[in-house]
SELOMAR-148393 format. One line per 2 residues: number of its first residue (from 1); their letters; for each residue y, z, x of N, C-alpha, C. Coordinates in Angstrom, 2 decimals, m for minus. Layout:
REM residues N
NUM = A = Y/Z/X/Y/Z/X/Y/Z/X | ...
This chain:
REM residues 314
1 = XX = m30.85/15.35/m54.60/m31.11/15.99/m53.20/m30.82/15.14/m51.99 | m30.97/13.77/m52.16/m31.09/13.85/m50.60/m30.12/12.68/m50.39
3 = XX = m29.30/12.54/m51.56/m28.18/12.04/m50.85/m27.08/13.03/m51.07 | m27.26/14.15/m51.54/m26.41/15.09/m51.14/m26.32/16.03/m49.91
5 = XX = m27.87/15.99/m49.50/m27.97/16.27/m47.67/m26.95/14.89/m47.22 | m27.41/14.11/m47.28/m26.67/12.74/m46.16/m25.13/13.04/m46.56
7 = XX = m24.76/13.57/m47.48/m23.39/13.88/m47.20/m22.97/15.45/m46.65 | m23.72/16.04/m46.04/m23.36/17.23/m45.93/m23.52/17.03/m44.98
9 = XX = m24.42/15.51/m43.93/m24.82/15.93/m42.49/m23.55/15.64/m41.90 | m23.35/16.97/m40.91/m22.00/16.72/m39.62/m21.77/14.91/m39.25
11 = XX = m20.59/15.19/m39.35/m20.10/13.57/m38.40/m20.41/13.40/m37.57 | m21.57/14.05/m36.44/m21.47/13.81/m34.69/m23.18/12.90/m35.21
13 = XX = m23.92/13.42/m36.68/m24.92/13.36/m36.65/m24.89/11.72/m37.24 | m23.75/11.17/m37.79/m23.66/9.90/m37.94/m23.50/8.52/m37.80
15 = XX = m23.78/9.10/m36.29/m23.66/7.95/m35.37/m22.13/7.53/m35.05 | m21.39/7.64/m35.68/m19.96/7.11/m35.56/m19.24/8.33/m35.11
17 = XX = m18.01/7.58/m33.87/m17.24/8.77/m33.57/m15.97/9.62/m34.59 | m16.34/10.62/m34.08/m14.82/11.24/m35.16/m13.52/10.47/m34.56
19 = XX = m12.83/11.27/m35.75/m11.38/10.88/m35.31/m10.89/11.62/m34.28 | m10.93/12.57/m34.11/m10.42/12.94/m32.83/m11.18/12.09/m30.95
21 = XX = m12.15/11.71/m31.44/m12.59/11.13/m30.14/m12.10/9.61/m30.37 | m12.05/9.32/m31.31/m11.36/7.59/m31.34/m10.08/7.72/m30.41
23 = XX = m9.34/8.67/m31.13/m7.79/9.14/m30.84/m7.92/9.38/m29.58 | m8.90/9.89/m28.74/m8.60/10.42/m27.66/m9.28/9.41/m26.66
25 = XX = m9.91/8.22/m26.95/m10.37/7.63/m26.17/m8.70/6.35/m26.38 | m8.06/6.19/m27.14/m7.40/5.23/m27.09/m6.17/5.90/m26.94
27 = XX = m5.85/7.47/m26.68/m4.90/7.77/m25.71/m5.31/7.16/m23.99 | m6.46/7.44/m23.82/m6.86/7.04/m22.32/m6.56/6.33/m21.90
29 = XX = m6.92/5.01/m23.19/m6.86/3.66/m22.74/m5.24/3.18/m22.28 | m5.03/4.08/m23.56/m3.17/3.03/m23.73/m2.08/3.66/m22.79
31 = XX = m2.27/4.67/m22.57/m1.40/5.35/m21.41/m1.10/4.65/m20.14 | m2.72/4.64/m20.03/m2.37/3.53/m18.10/m1.94/2.49/m18.66
33 = XX = m2.46/1.49/m20.05/m1.96/0.32/m19.99/0.05/0.58/m20.27 | 0.57/1.24/m21.32/1.81/1.46/m21.34/2.35/1.83/m19.71
35 = XX = 1.73/2.58/m19.15/2.11/2.88/m18.20/2.68/1.90/m17.22 | 1.29/0.96/m17.38/1.65/m0.50/m16.36/2.85/m1.15/m17.00
37 = XX = 2.69/m1.19/m18.35/3.84/m2.21/m18.89/5.05/m1.65/m18.86 | 5.38/m1.06/m18.62/6.77/m0.11/m18.76/7.10/m0.31/m17.31
39 = XX = 6.12/0.13/m16.75/6.97/0.23/m15.26/6.38/m0.79/m13.82 | 5.81/m1.96/m14.47/5.30/m3.07/m13.74/5.59/m4.17/m14.45
41 = XX = 4.95/m4.43/m15.16/5.08/m6.07/m16.40/6.33/m6.26/m16.55 | 7.03/m4.54/m17.36/8.47/m5.40/m17.51/9.45/m5.25/m16.02
43 = XX = 9.41/m4.93/m15.21/10.46/m4.56/m14.36/10.20/m6.28/m13.25 | 9.30/m6.23/m13.31/8.28/m7.61/m12.51/9.04/m9.14/m13.58
45 = XX = 9.19/m8.97/m14.95/9.62/m9.52/m15.62/11.38/m9.92/m15.31 | 11.86/m8.90/m15.50/13.23/m8.89/m14.97/13.80/m9.40/m13.58
47 = XX = 13.08/m9.12/m12.60/13.28/m9.54/m11.11/12.16/m11.16/m11.55 | 11.42/m11.32/m12.26/11.67/m13.08/m11.93/12.75/m13.78/m12.95
49 = XX = 13.21/m13.29/m13.83/14.14/m13.86/m14.82/15.55/m13.94/m13.51 | 15.58/m13.12/m12.73/17.00/m12.94/m11.69/16.71/m14.22/m10.89
51 = XX = 15.24/m14.02/m10.22/14.82/m15.31/m9.78/15.23/m16.85/m9.50 | 15.19/m16.84/m10.95/15.35/m18.35/m11.58/16.72/m18.59/m11.79
53 = XX = 18.03/m17.73/m11.62/19.13/m17.82/m12.02/19.70/m18.16/m10.55 | 21.53/m18.43/m10.88/21.97/m18.84/m9.74/23.01/m17.68/m9.36
55 = XX = 23.08/m17.63/m8.55/24.25/m16.65/m8.34/25.53/m17.05/m8.47 | 26.48/m15.89/m8.48/27.87/m16.26/m9.04/28.14/m15.10/m8.68
57 = XX = 29.85/m14.78/m8.69/30.66/m13.88/m8.88/31.00/m12.61/m9.94 | 30.62/m11.78/m10.30/30.73/m11.09/m11.59/29.95/m10.24/m11.44
59 = XX = 29.99/m9.57/m12.60/28.78/m8.45/m13.11/27.81/m8.95/m14.33 | 26.91/m9.01/m14.04/26.32/m9.23/m13.24/26.27/m10.36/m11.86
61 = XX = 25.51/m10.44/m10.86/26.22/m11.31/m9.90/25.17/m12.65/m10.02 | 24.92/m13.17/m11.12/24.07/m13.75/m11.46/24.00/m14.87/m12.74
63 = XX = 23.80/m15.82/m12.75/23.95/m16.79/m14.49/23.19/m16.67/m15.52 | 23.02/m16.05/m16.16/22.22/m16.14/m17.58/21.58/m17.58/m17.61
65 = XX = 20.01/m16.74/m17.86/19.10/m18.46/m18.16/19.45/m18.93/m19.20 | 20.07/m18.44/m20.07/19.79/m18.68/m22.11/21.45/m18.96/m22.22
67 = XX = 21.81/m19.96/m22.55/23.23/m20.40/m23.43/23.18/m20.49/m25.17 | 23.83/m19.50/m25.52/23.57/m18.99/m27.31/24.86/m19.78/m27.92
69 = XX = 24.61/m19.79/m28.51/25.74/m20.74/m29.76/25.78/m20.14/m31.25 | 26.45/m19.10/m31.03/25.92/m18.06/m32.42/24.60/m17.61/m32.26
71 = XX = 23.61/m17.60/m33.43/22.56/m17.36/m33.24/21.52/m18.65/m32.86 | 21.83/m19.26/m32.64/20.91/m20.59/m31.96/20.86/m20.68/m29.95
73 = XX = 19.56/m21.00/m29.60/19.69/m21.41/m28.05/20.32/m22.17/m27.70 | 21.03/m22.76/m27.10/21.60/m24.42/m26.56/20.83/m24.65/m25.36
75 = XX = 20.76/m23.87/m24.66/19.95/m24.28/m22.96/19.54/m23.44/m22.82 | 18.06/m23.94/m21.61/18.04/m23.05/m21.43/17.90/m23.45/m19.66
77 = XX = 18.53/m22.54/m18.29/19.07/m23.18/m17.42/17.79/m22.42/m16.23 | 16.76/m23.15/m15.47/15.95/m22.38/m15.31/16.19/m23.18/m13.27
79 = XX = 16.66/m22.49/m12.23/17.06/m22.70/m10.97/15.74/m22.21/m10.22 | 15.10/m23.51/m9.72/14.11/m23.29/m8.34/14.52/m23.04/m6.69
81 = XX = 15.44/m23.57/m7.17/16.13/m23.89/m5.93/15.73/m22.41/m4.68 | 15.90/m21.43/m5.42/15.41/m19.94/m4.67/14.44/m20.33/m3.79
83 = XX = 13.26/m20.39/m4.81/11.73/m20.37/m4.33/11.74/m21.74/m3.32 | 12.07/m22.31/m3.45/12.19/m24.06/m1.97/12.93/m23.06/m0.93
85 = XX = 14.18/m22.60/m0.98/14.50/m22.49/0.44/13.94/m21.45/0.42 | 13.34/m19.71/0.00/12.95/m19.29/0.58/10.93/m20.08/1.10
87 = XX = 10.56/m21.17/1.22/9.85/m21.63/1.40/10.32/m22.56/2.83 | 10.83/m23.11/2.05/11.88/m24.19/3.63/12.30/m23.54/4.85
89 = XX = 12.98/m22.39/4.71/13.99/m22.09/5.59/13.20/m21.63/6.55 | 12.54/m21.82/7.67/12.26/m21.23/8.87/12.60/m19.48/9.34
91 = XX = 13.60/m18.85/8.83/14.18/m17.93/8.94/13.53/m16.55/8.24 | 13.01/m17.17/6.78/12.54/m16.52/5.86/10.72/m16.39/6.19
93 = XX = 10.34/m17.77/6.41/8.80/m18.55/6.69/8.47/m17.14/8.10 | 9.42/m17.25/9.16/9.54/m16.10/9.82/9.15/m14.67/9.74
95 = XX = 9.93/m14.72/8.49/10.13/m13.07/8.51/8.79/m12.78/7.73 | 8.11/m13.61/6.91/6.67/m13.05/5.99/6.07/m13.07/7.10
97 = XX = 5.76/m13.79/8.05/4.72/m13.96/8.63/4.99/m12.78/9.71 | 6.06/m12.43/10.57/6.21/m11.44/11.18/5.94/m9.90/10.29
99 = XX = 6.56/m9.94/8.90/6.02/m8.98/8.29/4.47/m8.75/8.21 | 3.82/m9.72/7.91/2.32/m9.68/7.81/1.49/m9.48/9.30
101 = XX = 2.48/m10.03/10.30/1.54/m9.54/11.50/1.73/m7.57/11.72 | 2.65/m7.73/11.38/2.94/m6.16/11.57/2.16/m5.43/10.90
103 = XX = 2.07/m5.47/9.62/1.13/m4.80/8.78/m0.27/m5.04/8.84 | m0.68/m5.94/9.63/m2.17/m6.48/9.92/m2.23/m5.12/10.91
105 = XX = m1.40/m5.16/11.82/m1.82/m4.96/13.58/m1.23/m3.17/12.65 | m1.33/m2.70/12.37/m1.05/m1.23/12.57/m2.26/m0.53/10.97
107 = XX = m2.43/m1.45/9.98/m3.39/m1.29/9.25/m5.29/m1.33/10.57 | m5.19/m2.19/11.45/m6.26/m2.05/12.75/m6.10/m0.98/13.23
109 = XX = m4.96/m0.51/13.66/m4.78/0.67/14.34/m5.02/1.76/13.73 | m4.32/1.98/12.27/m4.82/3.23/11.60/m6.33/3.60/11.41
111 = XX = m6.67/2.32/11.27/m8.15/1.86/10.46/m9.31/2.88/12.27 | m8.97/2.14/13.56/m9.07/2.52/14.31/m8.97/4.51/14.89
113 = XX = m7.60/4.61/14.58/m7.10/5.99/14.84/m8.12/7.14/13.41 | m7.90/6.49/12.40/m8.11/7.54/11.08/m9.71/7.55/10.72
115 = XX = m10.33/6.40/11.15/m12.14/6.24/11.33/m12.70/7.29/11.69 | m12.86/8.33/13.40/m13.05/8.71/13.78/m12.37/10.39/13.47
117 = XX = m11.10/10.53/12.97/m10.74/11.31/12.42/m11.07/12.48/11.05 | m11.56/11.15/10.08/m12.02/11.18/8.76/m13.58/11.68/8.83
119 = XX = m13.93/11.15/9.95/m15.51/11.24/9.84/m15.60/12.74/10.72 | m14.54/13.15/11.85/m14.96/14.18/12.04/m14.91/15.45/11.03
121 = XX = m14.00/15.57/10.24/m13.58/16.24/8.87/m14.76/16.61/8.32 | m15.73/14.93/7.82/m16.02/14.80/6.43/m17.45/15.37/7.16
123 = XX = m18.02/15.60/8.33/m18.96/16.37/9.40/m19.11/17.36/9.96 | m17.65/18.05/9.54/m17.46/19.09/10.10/m17.95/20.52/8.85
125 = XX = m18.30/21.76/9.51/m18.69/22.85/8.98/m17.60/22.86/7.15 | m18.19/23.32/6.50/m17.32/23.32/4.92/m16.04/24.55/5.36
127 = XX = m16.04/25.31/6.04/m14.62/26.19/6.25/m14.09/25.97/6.58 | m14.33/24.60/7.70/m13.04/23.65/8.33/m12.31/22.54/7.68
129 = XX = m12.68/22.36/6.46/m12.71/21.26/6.24/m11.36/21.07/5.52 | m11.03/21.71/4.99/m9.84/22.40/3.90/m8.48/22.49/4.88
131 = XX = m8.92/23.44/6.07/m8.28/23.53/6.70/m7.34/22.41/7.37 | m8.48/21.47/8.29/m8.43/20.38/8.69/m7.10/19.09/7.94
133 = XX = m7.85/19.02/6.84/m7.38/18.07/5.82/m5.53/18.66/5.35 | m5.72/19.86/5.60/m4.06/20.62/5.48/m3.20/20.01/6.45
135 = XX = m4.02/20.00/7.97/m3.24/19.24/8.81/m2.95/17.79/8.56 | m3.75/16.87/8.13/m3.70/15.73/8.01/m2.09/15.74/6.38
137 = XX = m2.06/16.28/5.95/m1.30/16.35/4.49/0.19/17.05/5.20 | m0.20/18.16/5.88/1.56/18.72/6.47/2.68/17.70/6.49
139 = XX = 2.70/16.34/7.32/3.79/16.09/7.58/4.57/15.78/5.98 | 3.74/15.61/5.17/4.01/14.92/4.12/5.22/15.86/3.37
141 = XX = 5.29/17.23/3.76/5.75/18.17/3.30/7.68/18.17/4.25 | 7.38/17.28/4.50/8.87/17.16/5.73/9.49/15.53/4.43
143 = XX = 10.64/15.42/4.60/11.01/14.41/4.21/10.35/13.08/4.86 | 10.95/12.02/4.45/10.06/10.59/5.14/11.08/10.40/5.97
145 = XX = 12.01/10.15/6.00/13.62/10.05/6.25/13.79/10.82/8.00 | 13.62/12.25/7.50/13.76/13.53/8.50/12.74/12.82/9.70
147 = XX = 11.33/12.24/9.08/10.51/11.98/10.63/10.74/10.79/11.09 | 11.17/9.94/10.20/11.38/8.72/11.47/12.84/9.22/12.49
149 = XX = 13.54/9.73/11.31/14.70/10.05/12.85/14.24/10.94/13.99 | 13.32/11.55/13.61/12.61/12.62/15.27/11.45/11.21/15.85
151 = XX = 11.43/10.53/15.83/10.87/9.47/16.30/11.88/9.03/17.21 | 13.33/8.52/16.39/14.57/8.39/16.88/14.53/9.21/18.42
153 = XX = 14.24/10.54/18.36/14.49/11.78/19.67/13.60/11.26/20.49 | 12.45/10.85/20.18/11.34/11.10/20.80/11.44/9.97/21.67
155 = XX = 11.71/8.76/21.14/11.71/7.04/21.84/12.69/7.14/22.47 | 13.84/7.33/22.10/15.34/6.84/23.21/15.09/7.31/24.24
157 = XX = 15.94/6.20/25.26/16.07/6.15/26.30/15.82/7.48/27.12 | 16.96/8.74/26.90/16.92/10.41/27.55/15.94/11.25/26.63
159 = XX = 15.33/10.54/25.80/14.43/11.52/24.64/13.17/12.51/25.46 | 12.40/13.18/24.23/11.47/13.89/25.15/10.50/12.97/25.61
161 = XX = 10.15/12.21/25.18/8.80/11.55/25.75/9.28/11.08/27.50 | 10.42/9.86/27.06/10.84/9.65/28.71/10.99/10.76/29.76
163 = XX = 11.74/11.53/29.56/12.02/13.46/29.85/10.80/13.45/30.16 | 9.85/13.77/29.58/8.32/14.38/29.84/8.10/13.80/30.87
165 = XX = 7.31/12.57/30.78/6.97/11.10/31.92/7.82/11.49/32.64 | 8.83/11.24/33.24/9.73/11.54/34.53/9.48/12.81/34.75
167 = XX = 9.42/13.35/34.15/9.10/15.12/34.75/7.84/15.12/35.56 | 6.55/14.44/35.07/5.39/14.25/35.12/5.27/13.32/37.07
169 = XX = 6.06/12.86/37.01/6.79/11.43/38.01/5.73/10.30/37.54 | 5.24/9.93/36.50/4.52/8.80/35.98/5.47/7.82/36.23
171 = XX = 7.16/8.19/35.99/7.73/6.82/35.43/8.75/7.37/36.44 | 9.48/6.29/37.33/11.34/6.34/37.82/12.36/6.33/37.31
173 = XX = 11.87/5.55/35.95/13.04/5.03/34.92/12.83/4.83/33.84 | 13.69/5.27/32.26/12.90/5.41/31.09/12.64/4.07/30.91
175 = XX = 11.35/4.53/29.85/11.13/3.15/28.95/11.87/2.59/28.45 | 11.72/1.49/27.74/12.29/0.99/27.04/11.65/0.92/25.20
177 = XX = 11.35/1.55/24.72/10.28/1.47/23.26/11.53/1.29/22.19 | 12.46/2.56/21.86/13.07/2.52/21.26/13.80/1.28/20.80
179 = XX = 14.04/0.37/19.44/14.63/m0.75/18.94/13.45/m1.78/19.74 | 12.61/m1.80/19.93/11.23/m2.55/19.82/9.95/m2.79/19.33
181 = XX = 9.60/m4.08/19.09/8.33/m3.76/18.01/7.47/m2.15/18.00 | 7.07/m2.55/19.44/6.35/m1.08/19.94/6.39/0.07/19.05
183 = XX = 7.83/0.54/18.95/8.70/1.61/17.87/8.17/0.90/16.44 | 8.43/0.08/16.30/7.89/m0.03/15.26/6.14/0.30/14.37
185 = XX = 5.48/0.10/15.29/3.95/m0.13/15.48/3.75/1.57/15.39 | 4.56/2.47/16.44/4.31/3.46/16.35/4.57/4.56/15.11
187 = XX = 5.79/3.91/14.56/6.31/4.64/13.00/5.71/4.50/11.96 | 5.15/2.96/11.74/4.28/2.85/11.04/2.89/3.54/10.61
189 = XX = 2.12/3.53/12.21/1.00/3.99/12.51/1.19/5.69/12.27 | 2.14/6.59/12.40/2.48/7.37/12.32/2.16/7.61/11.02
191 = XX = 3.56/7.19/10.13/3.76/7.75/8.38/2.44/6.87/7.81 | 1.97/6.18/8.01/0.78/5.77/6.99/m0.76/6.13/7.22
193 = XX = m0.97/6.99/8.25/m1.79/7.19/9.07/m2.95/7.69/8.04 | m2.03/8.91/7.41/m3.02/9.79/6.45/m3.16/9.03/4.81
195 = XX = m2.88/7.89/4.57/m3.20/7.18/3.73/m4.61/6.09/3.96 | m4.49/6.34/5.42/m6.19/5.73/5.83/m7.02/6.94/6.08
197 = XX = m7.26/8.20/6.02/m7.67/9.23/6.45/m8.48/9.65/5.03 | m7.43/9.73/4.08/m7.72/10.50/3.58/m9.12/9.62/2.01
199 = XX = m8.84/8.39/1.92/m9.76/7.93/1.35/m11.81/7.52/1.92 | m11.28/7.63/3.41/m12.48/7.28/4.11/m12.80/8.89/4.50
201 = XX = m12.66/9.81/3.79/m12.52/11.60/3.87/m13.20/11.56/2.90 | m12.48/11.24/1.62/m13.13/11.21/0.71/m14.71/10.50/0.26
203 = XX = m14.62/9.06/0.99/m15.52/8.43/0.82/m17.24/8.88/1.43 | m16.93/9.40/3.26/m17.92/10.07/4.23/m18.59/11.49/3.62
205 = XX = m17.22/12.49/2.86/m18.10/13.44/2.89/m18.91/13.53/1.74 | m19.02/12.14/0.30/m19.87/12.01/m0.62/m21.39/11.73/0.06
207 = XX = m21.40/11.31/1.55/m22.10/9.71/2.21/m23.59/11.30/1.99 | m24.50/10.80/1.43/m26.11/11.07/1.97/m26.40/10.94/2.87
209 = XX = m25.96/12.13/4.09/m26.90/12.23/5.17/m28.46/12.66/5.39 | m28.70/12.55/4.19/m30.44/12.76/4.63/m30.67/10.99/4.83
211 = XX = m29.61/9.84/5.01/m30.49/8.39/5.19/m29.88/8.79/6.26 | m29.32/9.15/7.30/m29.43/9.57/8.82/m30.58/10.18/9.32
213 = XX = m31.03/10.96/8.89/m32.24/11.73/9.16/m33.60/10.30/8.88 | m33.20/10.17/7.88/m34.60/8.83/7.52/m34.26/7.76/8.66
215 = XX = m33.10/7.46/9.11/m33.19/6.39/10.14/m33.56/6.77/11.18 | m33.21/7.93/12.01/m33.61/8.14/13.19/m35.11/9.06/13.38
217 = XX = m35.55/8.85/11.86/m37.22/9.29/12.37/m37.93/7.84/12.18 | m37.09/6.35/11.47/m37.18/5.54/11.97/m36.94/4.71/13.17
219 = XX = m36.76/5.77/14.16/m36.22/5.13/15.46/m35.15/4.20/15.84 | m34.39/4.59/14.89/m32.55/4.40/14.86/m32.05/5.34/16.07
221 = XX = m31.53/4.66/17.06/m30.55/5.37/17.65/m29.49/5.78/16.76 | m28.52/6.75/17.38/m27.22/7.31/16.75/m26.79/5.44/16.46
223 = XX = m26.13/5.14/17.50/m25.12/4.02/17.58/m25.74/3.15/16.47 | m26.72/2.56/16.31/m27.44/2.02/15.05/m27.21/2.50/14.09
225 = XX = m27.73/4.19/14.06/m27.34/4.21/12.74/m26.16/4.49/12.27 | m25.53/4.67/12.84/m23.63/4.21/12.53/m23.57/3.23/12.08
227 = XX = m24.09/1.61/12.74/m23.48/0.66/12.43/m24.34/0.42/11.36 | m25.64/0.75/10.78/m26.54/m0.07/9.50/m26.00/0.97/9.26
229 = XX = m25.99/2.12/8.87/m25.98/3.05/7.26/m24.74/3.47/6.89 | m24.08/4.09/8.25/m22.62/4.79/8.17/m21.44/3.95/7.66
231 = XX = m21.47/2.95/8.56/m20.09/1.99/7.83/m20.72/1.33/7.09 | m21.77/0.42/6.86/m21.52/0.13/5.10/m21.05/0.45/4.01
233 = XX = m21.46/1.90/4.09/m21.48/3.09/3.00/m20.01/3.93/2.98 | m19.34/3.26/4.40/m17.93/3.78/4.43/m17.23/2.23/4.16
235 = XX = m17.02/1.49/3.56/m16.72/0.19/3.38/m15.83/0.24/2.26 | m16.11/1.25/1.16/m15.49/1.18/m0.06/m13.75/2.11/0.44
237 = XX = m14.05/3.17/1.25/m13.69/3.79/1.82/m12.33/2.36/3.08 | m12.91/2.51/3.71/m12.18/1.22/4.67/m11.39/0.64/3.61
239 = XX = m12.00/m0.23/2.84/m10.73/m1.15/1.90/m9.64/m0.36/1.11 | m9.79/0.60/1.01/m9.53/1.79/0.39/m8.09/1.81/0.80
241 = XX = m8.34/2.73/2.33/m7.42/2.76/3.32/m6.50/1.48/3.48 | m7.62/0.91/4.31/m6.72/m0.80/4.74/m5.82/m1.05/3.34
243 = XX = m6.03/m1.25/2.02/m4.78/m1.63/1.05/m3.70/m0.37/1.18 | m3.91/1.00/1.19/m2.70/1.93/1.00/m2.25/1.36/2.17
245 = XX = m2.82/1.03/3.29/m1.38/0.73/4.33/m0.92/m0.65/4.52 | m1.80/m1.93/4.62/m1.02/m2.61/4.37/m0.14/m2.77/3.32
247 = XX = m0.49/m2.49/2.12/0.51/m3.28/0.99/2.14/m2.58/1.38 | 2.08/m1.60/1.53/3.55/m0.67/1.33/3.98/m1.16/3.39
249 = XX = 3.24/m1.21/4.19/3.68/m1.70/5.06/4.04/m2.81/5.43 | 3.83/m3.77/4.77/4.66/m5.17/4.71/5.92/m5.32/3.76
251 = XX = 5.96/m4.50/2.98/7.88/m4.11/3.00/8.61/m3.30/3.09 | 7.84/m2.70/4.28/8.90/m1.53/5.01/10.16/m1.95/5.29
253 = XX = 11.33/m0.77/5.36/12.22/m1.51/5.55/13.12/0.13/6.48 | 13.01/1.35/6.20/13.51/2.24/6.89/12.90/2.17/8.42
255 = XX = 11.28/2.12/8.50/10.81/2.41/10.30/11.91/1.16/11.19 | 11.71/m0.04/10.38/12.24/m1.65/11.27/13.85/m1.57/11.14
257 = XX = 14.51/m0.44/10.36/16.10/m0.59/10.63/16.71/0.37/11.13 | 15.34/1.60/11.42/15.47/2.71/12.03/15.48/2.25/13.90
259 = XX = 14.08/2.45/13.39/13.06/1.85/15.12/13.12/0.88/15.73 | 13.62/m0.18/14.45/13.41/m1.53/15.39/14.35/m2.09/15.68
261 = XX = 15.86/m1.43/15.25/16.68/m1.87/15.35/17.38/m3.24/14.53 | 18.65/m3.71/15.26/18.93/m5.00/13.99/18.31/m6.54/14.03
263 = XX = 17.68/m6.75/15.68/17.13/m8.17/15.83/15.52/m7.47/15.14 | 15.05/m7.10/14.10/13.77/m6.42/13.75/13.75/m7.39/12.31
265 = XX = 12.68/m8.19/12.59/12.78/m9.24/11.20/11.45/m9.37/10.52 | 11.76/m8.30/9.46/10.77/m8.23/8.62/11.17/m8.56/6.95
267 = XX = 10.24/m8.40/6.15/11.02/m8.71/4.59/11.95/m7.83/4.06 | 11.42/m6.57/4.61/12.32/m5.77/3.85/13.87/m5.63/4.23
269 = XX = 13.90/m5.87/5.22/15.54/m5.90/5.88/15.92/m7.16/5.31 | 15.01/m8.34/4.85/15.55/m9.13/4.66/15.99/m9.29/2.92
271 = XX = 15.42/m8.48/2.39/15.95/m8.23/0.64/17.16/m7.73/0.81 | 17.04/m6.33/1.97/18.34/m5.90/1.79/19.61/m6.20/2.28
273 = XX = 19.37/m7.17/3.30/20.22/m8.43/3.60/20.93/m9.06/2.40 | 20.17/m9.55/1.63/20.27/m11.04/0.50/21.16/m9.93/m0.79
275 = XX = 20.20/m8.60/m0.94/20.62/m7.95/m2.22/22.49/m6.95/m2.21 | 22.61/m6.67/m0.61/23.77/m5.59/m0.43/25.03/m6.45/0.36
277 = XX = 24.35/m6.92/1.44/25.67/m7.89/1.99/25.91/m9.27/1.46 | 25.07/m9.95/0.87/24.96/m11.29/0.63/24.91/m11.59/m0.71
279 = XX = 25.05/m9.84/m1.09/24.87/m9.86/m3.30/24.26/m11.33/m3.81 | 23.44/m12.05/m3.09/22.58/m12.81/m3.45/21.37/m12.67/m4.80
281 = XX = 21.21/m11.87/m5.19/20.55/m11.13/m6.27/19.61/m12.19/m6.76 | 19.42/m13.82/m6.68/18.49/m14.41/m7.06/17.20/m14.97/m6.45
283 = XX = 18.29/m14.75/m4.81/17.20/m15.09/m3.53/16.85/m14.32/m3.47 | 17.38/m12.88/m3.50/16.84/m11.66/m2.76/15.30/m11.87/m4.16
285 = XX = 15.26/m11.34/m5.08/14.40/m11.95/m6.52/13.27/m12.39/m5.81 | 13.66/m14.10/m5.55/12.70/m14.86/m5.16/12.01/m14.39/m4.00
287 = XX = 12.69/m13.79/m2.86/12.09/m13.43/m1.68/11.08/m12.18/m2.24 | 11.69/m11.12/m2.99/10.19/m10.09/m3.83/8.79/m10.62/m4.28
289 = XX = 9.32/m11.50/m5.38/8.39/m12.36/m6.36/7.20/m12.69/m5.04 | 7.76/m14.03/m4.09/6.81/m14.17/m3.29/5.89/m13.33/m2.17
291 = XX = 7.10/m12.66/m2.36/5.78/m10.68/m1.33/5.47/m10.82/m2.68 | 5.22/m10.63/m3.44/4.18/m9.82/m4.83/2.97/m10.74/m4.73
293 = XX = 3.20/m11.83/m4.80/2.12/m13.04/m5.23/1.53/m13.22/m3.27 | 2.24/m12.96/m2.34/1.15/m12.58/m1.26/0.30/m11.61/m0.53
295 = XX = 0.99/m10.42/m1.31/0.04/m8.85/m1.56/m1.20/m9.28/m2.45 | m1.03/m9.73/m4.04/m1.70/m9.55/m4.58/m2.84/m10.33/m4.87
297 = XX = m2.79/m11.87/m4.18/m3.81/m12.45/m4.11/m4.82/m11.76/m2.56 | m4.99/m10.93/m1.38/m6.03/m11.01/m1.00/m6.41/m9.71/m1.51
299 = XX = m5.69/m8.90/m2.74/m5.65/m7.76/m2.90/m7.22/m7.76/m3.73 | m7.06/m9.08/m4.77/m7.81/m9.38/m6.54/m8.48/m9.97/m5.13
301 = XX = m8.61/m10.36/m4.10/m9.62/m11.34/m3.28/m10.79/m10.02/m2.72 | m9.96/m8.72/m2.05/m11.03/m8.05/m1.69/m11.60/m7.23/m3.20
303 = XX = m10.91/m7.31/m3.96/m11.85/m6.47/m5.05/m12.85/m7.19/m5.15 | m12.52/m8.25/m5.47/m13.97/m9.42/m6.04/m15.09/m9.12/m4.93
305 = XX = m14.98/m9.43/m3.78/m16.07/m9.62/m2.93/m16.15/m7.64/m2.61 | m15.87/m6.92/m2.96/m16.21/m5.12/m3.01/m16.81/m5.46/m4.49
307 = XX = m17.02/m5.98/m5.73/m17.49/m6.05/m6.58/m19.13/m6.74/m6.36 | m18.49/m7.94/m5.32/m19.97/m8.73/m4.99/m20.85/m8.18/m4.39
309 = XX = m20.57/m7.58/m3.50/m21.70/m6.50/m2.79/m22.08/m5.99/m3.27 | m21.15/m4.41/m4.36/m22.05/m3.74/m4.84/m22.84/m4.06/m6.29
311 = XX = m22.66/m5.39/m6.34/m23.57/m5.90/m7.48/m24.77/m6.26/m6.61 | m24.55/m6.75/m4.95/m25.97/m6.93/m4.68/m26.93/m5.63/m4.03
313 = XX = m26.19/m4.64/m4.10/m27.22/m3.60/m4.33/m27.60/m3.12/m5.14 | m27.33/m2.99/m6.43/m27.53/m2.98/m7.50/m28.76/m4.08/m7.57
């Protein structure tokens, strides 16, 4: 009787997950890894393979890494000259440094502009939060390229901005903004500001505001409460927003090409030039690999720092 009762016991009571639960677990784990394998690891391996080849006239415009004779591999050709050229040529080093500098400045500007906006939305009445978020997301309803072209019409010498300033009598002659580095800053900050605001808002909206009341009861002034309570608790949102702005800004191509003009020196333009003008796919692939490594290293370091901070809190 006891054995029959044990056999009739439902699967949930046995302590072992059911087959449906195990399948759901493997799908939840396997689908993201499959996505990363197909859309990240395989393209990375292909680009890495091209970066180790040599340029040639043909289709594809690079040599094969392996030589085959029948079914046997005869020789493996690994060309590291592309990486040496990227690391030794002053032009590419200047492009990398300029891209990192522009991305860093734009990230700081987005943080300085976006943090007050995110804080204002997070502390606004509940009925106003969704309309305010819609205003932040609204530019995404228009094509990115069209928005960049609109800035050309605003910043050009006879554009909207100069005409407005001259009508107010603030300037006597048009300002030269288009095709300068200032125009690149304006375009990148405008385009990527929502990527800073949204993570900050999500973090600030979940914050326990009773902590600020407790800080006020303990004698903290509003500025001190912000620096000691709000700012540390919003650090995960700051890190997430900074990564979402900094990483795509480093490799930006459209904004420097249209607003910065032909003299703008950034990695995105160098990649375009090597791929499509010079037809040097191996060198362009080496540039892409070095750029990826430059972005992965600070990202991993930032994640480890955040995990260490969270471990200290717990």
